[in-house]
C-alpha positions in Angstrom: 13.7 -7.5 7.3 11.2 -9.2 5.7 11.6 -12.2 3.7 11.4 -11.1 0.0 10.5 -13.0 -3.4 10.2 -11.8 -6.8 8.9 -12.9 -10.2 9.4 -9.9 -12.6 9.6 -6.2 -12.4 9.9 -2.9 -14.0 12.1 -0.6 -12.2 11.0 3.1 -11.6 12.6 6.1 -9.9 10.3 6.8 -6.9 10.0 10.3 -5.8 12.1 11.5 -2.7 10.9 11.3 0.9 9.3 14.9 1.8 11.9 17.3 3.5 8.6 19.5 4.7 7.1 17.3 7.2 4.3 19.8 7.7 3.2 19.3 4.1 -0.4 19.2 3.6 -1.8 16.0 1.4 -3.8 17.2 -1.5 -5.6 14.0 -2.1 -9.1 13.4 -4.0 -9.5 10.0 -2.4 -12.2 7.6 -3.0 -12.9 4.9 -0.3 -15.6 2.1 -1.0 -15.8 -0.3 2.5 -19.1 -1.6 1.6 -20.5 -4.2 4.0 -17.0 -5.2 5.3 -16.2 -8.1 7.7 -13.4 -5.7 9.5 -16.0 -5.3 12.5 -18.7 -2.6 13.1 -16.7 -0.7 15.8 -14.1 1.5 13.7 -14.9 4.0 11.0 -12.8 2.1 8.5 -13.2 4.8 5.7 -11.5 7.3 8.2 -8.7 4.9 9.0 -7.9 3.9 5.3 -7.9 7.9 4.4 -5.7 8.6 7.3 -3.3 5.9 6.3 -3.4 6.9 2.7 -2.6 10.6 3.6 0.2 9.9 5.9 1.9 7.6 3.4 1.6 10.3 0.4 3.0 13.0 2.7 5.4 10.8 4.5 7.2 9.7 1.2 6.8 12.1 -1.6 8.2 15.7 -2.3 5.3 16.6 -4.4 2.7 16.0 -1.3 1.6 19.5 -2.1 0.1 18.6 -5.6 -3.4 17.1 -6.3 -3.5 13.3 -6.9 -6.2 10.8 -7.2 -6.5 7.3 -5.4 -9.2 4.9 -5.4 -9.2 2.2 -2.5 -11.8 -0.6 -2.1 -12.5 -3.1 0.6 -13.6 -6.4 -1.3 -14.7 -10.0 -0.5 -12.3 -12.6 -1.0 -14.0 -13.9 -3.9 -13.1 -10.7 -5.6 -9.6 -10.5 -4.6 -9.4 -14.4 -5.8 -10.4 -13.3 -9.4 -8.3 -10.3 -9.8 -5.3 -12.2 -8.1 -5.8 -14.9 -10.8 -6.5 -12.7 -13.7 -3.5 -10.4 -13.2 -1.1 -12.3 -11.2 -1.7 -15.9 -11.8 -2.2 -16.6 -8.5 -5.4 -18.8 -7.7 -6.1 -17.6 -4.3 -7.1 -14.3 -2.7 -4.4 -11.8 -1.4 -4.6 -8.9 1.0 -3.7 -6.2 -1.3 -3.4 -5.5 -4.9 -1.9 -2.1 -6.1 -2.9 -1.0 -9.6 -0.7 2.3 -10.2 -2.1 4.9 -12.3 1.0 6.4 -13.6 4.2 4.7 -14.4 7.1 5.7 -11.8 9.4 7.1 -14.6 6.4 9.5 -15.6 5.5 10.7 -12.1 8.0 13.4 -11.7 6.5 14.9 -15.2 3.0 14.4 -13.8 3.4 16.3 -10.7 5.4 19.0 -12.7 2.3 19.3 -15.0 -0.1 19.3 -12.0 1.8 22.1 -10.5 1.3 24.3 -13.2 -2.4 23.7 -13.3 -2.7 20.3 -15.3 -4.9 17.6 -14.1 -4.5 15.4 -10.7 -1.9 12.7 -10.9 -3.9 9.6 -11.1 -1.7 7.4 -8.5 -4.2 4.2 -8.9 -6.0 1.9 -7.1 -5.6 -0.2 -4.1 -7.8 -3.3 -3.7 -8.0 -4.8 -0.3 -9.5 -8.1 0.7 -11.2 -7.4 4.0 -11.0 -11.2 5.3 -7.6 -11.6 4.3 -6.8 -8.6 6.5 -8.5 -10.1 9.7 -7.2 -13.4 9.1 -3.2 -12.2 8.7 -4.1 -9.8 11.8 -5.1 -12.8 13.9 -2.2 -15.0 12.8 0.2 -12.1 13.8 -1.4 -11.1 16.5 -1.8 -7.4 15.3 -5.0 -5.3 15.8 -7.0 -5.3 12.5 -6.6 -1.7 12.2 -2.8 -1.6 12.6 -2.5 -4.3 10.0 -5.1 -2.5 7.6 -2.9 0.8 8.0 0.1 -0.6 7.1 -1.2 -2.5 4.0 -2.5 1.0 2.8 0.8 2.7 3.5 2.6 -0.2 1.8 0.2 0.0 -0.9 0.5 3.8 -1.5 4.0 3.3 -1.4 3.9 1.0 -4.4 1.7 3.3 -6.2 4.7 5.9 -5.8 7.2 3.7 -7.2 8.8 2.3 -4.3 9.5 -1.6 -4.4 11.3 -4.1 -3.0 12.8 -6.4 -5.4 16.2 -6.2 -4.2 17.5 -5.8 -0.4 18.4 -2.1 -0.6 15.4 -1.1 -2.0 13.3 -3.4 0.4 15.2 -1.8 3.4 14.6 1.4 2.2 10.8 0.8 1.6 10.2 -0.8 5.0 12.5 2.0 7.0 10.1 4.5 5.4 7.0 2.2 6.3 8.0 2.1 10.0 8.4 6.2 10.0 5.2 6.7 8.6 3.5 4.2 10.6 5.0 5.8 13.7 3.1 9.0 12.8 -0.1 6.8 13.1 0.8 5.3 16.4 1.4 1.7 14.8 4.4 -0.2 16.2 7.0 -1.4 13.6 5.1 -4.5 11.9 8.3 -5.9 10.9 9.3 -6.4 14.7 8.9 -10.0 15.5 9.4 -9.1 19.3 6.3 -7.1 19.1 4.1 -9.6 16.8 4.6 -13.2 17.5 2.9 -15.2 14.9 0.8 -17.6 16.1 1.3 -21.4 15.7 -0.8 -21.7 12.4 0.4 -18.3 11.1 3.2 -16.8 9.3 4.8 -13.4 9.2 4.0 -11.1 6.3 6.2 -11.3 3.4 5.6 -9.2 0.1 5.9 -10.1 -3.5 5.9 -7.7 -6.7 5.4 -8.9 -10.0 4.9 -7.2 -13.5 1.8 -7.5 -15.6 2.3 -6.6 -19.4 0.9 -3.0 -19.5 -0.3 -3.0 -16.0 1.9 -3.1 -13.0 0.4 -5.1 -10.0 1.7 -5.7 -6.7 0.5 -8.2 -4.2 1.2 -10.7 -1.6 2.0 -14.5 -2.1 
């Protein structure tokens, strides 16, 4: 299991795992890639979209209901600014999750959407592309695999999953493994598969609470 560290959090009840594996994600997904440093040889927007859809379908019983998610790749300078403003961390981080609907309100929001209401605003993911590349290099992972893991992890946070206690962390990590397997991505927590470089470290997660704005990130 990954090393966990926590500051403070507001607990919510995450939607249950979807029982219908063939459910089709009804996602209004906006992805901003820009002039990314991830590399020119991949369709990064398509990779991000694929991971986000897999995370939603693989984790939520409401996968047929419409949702809105915004995902943006940003430079380290922008990630640094947001991380400092919202988390008090004076450095860039790989992914920040800004939930658009509180976990306790998700079930009601999905029920309203099912009756013809507006799509559920799940929230935003802000990903620092340079940090993704650095971490992938340190952990000897393909950049695409690490990016998909971060997207899956971030979407699960938007859906109310967390890792503040061991039981929740184990549940979330198991779900991540299951979702990533559908994307042909090996277990990101298996140290036998991903041996860190001498100057790197295994990924670990931190969830913090900002008053009136739940924000998730990495130490």
